[in-house]
N, C-alpha and C positions, 0 to 999 in steps of 0.2 A: 613270704609269699605263699598265699595257700594255693591248693589246686586248682580251687574255683578262678581265682585270679589269671593263673597260668593259663586256662582253659579260654577264659575270655580274651586274653591277647592273642594267642592263637589263632582265634575264630575271626578276631578283626585282621589279623596278616593273611588269613585265608582268602578275606573277601577282598583284600587290596591286592592280590595276586593276580589278577587279572588284568592286562594293560589298558584294556577299554576303561575300567574302572576308575585308573590312574587319570586318564584323559579326561574322565566325567569330572571328577573332583578337581581337577585344575581349572576346567571351564567354569564348573559353577563356583570356584574360588574367585572368579573374575565380578561376579553378581549373580544373583538368582535367575534360574533359566528355566523355560518350558521343554517339552520333549523336542518340539519342532525345531526350536531354537539349537538344541544339544545336536538335534540330526544335521543342520545344517552346519553347524559348526565341526563338528567330529567325522561325519561322513559315515555314522553308523545307521544301519536301517532301524526303522522306528520300533519294530518288534523286539530286536535284538537291545537296543538301547532301553527299551521298558523292563526287559529283564534284568538288565544291570541296575538300573533306578532301584528297582526292587529289592535286589539283594543289598544294595547301599541303605536303603531305608530300613529294610529287617535288620542290619547291623547297627541302627541309630546313627548312620553317619550323616543322614540327610533329613530335612523336614521339608515339608510341603504347604503351600498357600495356594487356594483356588481362586480364580478370578474366571468368572464365566466358564467357557468351556474349557479354559487353558488352567493346566496342575503348574505352578512354579516349585521348582526345587531350590532348595538353599542348603549351604553346611550347617549340620546343628553343632559343629565344634570346629571353628577356624583352625585351631590349634592341628587338626589332622594334616592340614597342607603343611605346617612346620615341621610335623615328624617326617613326610615324605620329601620335604628339602633336605632336613638332614641326612637322611638316607642318600639321596641325589650327591649331595656333596661328600659324605662319604667313599661313595663309588667314583668321586671326581667326574661328576657328571651334571648336567644343566637342566634345571626344573624351573622355569618361568610362569609364575602366575599373573604377571602384570601385563602380558601382551594384550593388546585391545583388540575386541571382537570385530569381525570384518564381513562375515557373511550374514547376510540378512535373511530373515523368514518373514511368514506373516503373522506372526504373534504380536502383542501389544507391546512387547518390549523393543522390538524393531521397528513397529510402526509410529511409534510416538516421535 
């Protein structure tokens, strides 16, 4: 393994080290979501949420799609959730990405 590879892996783990980012990935793992939707689901204020989303995007963990005034986030690689799942299992903890969304917001996803 090259030093560049080791550095890239280390950077990914740094990005994933914040609990809010794990929550964001867990929520987006259920389907693409906009900032207002994530705010309603996770309970993090918009400004903080946007900073975390930017860090995840900069690490190439998220892709985006614009729909009018909304930007929807989706996982760039669904396998990242598998990685988090394996870590949770190694620690004998639960990481469930299949829970249904239940808090609505004003985004097109909730209004459909």
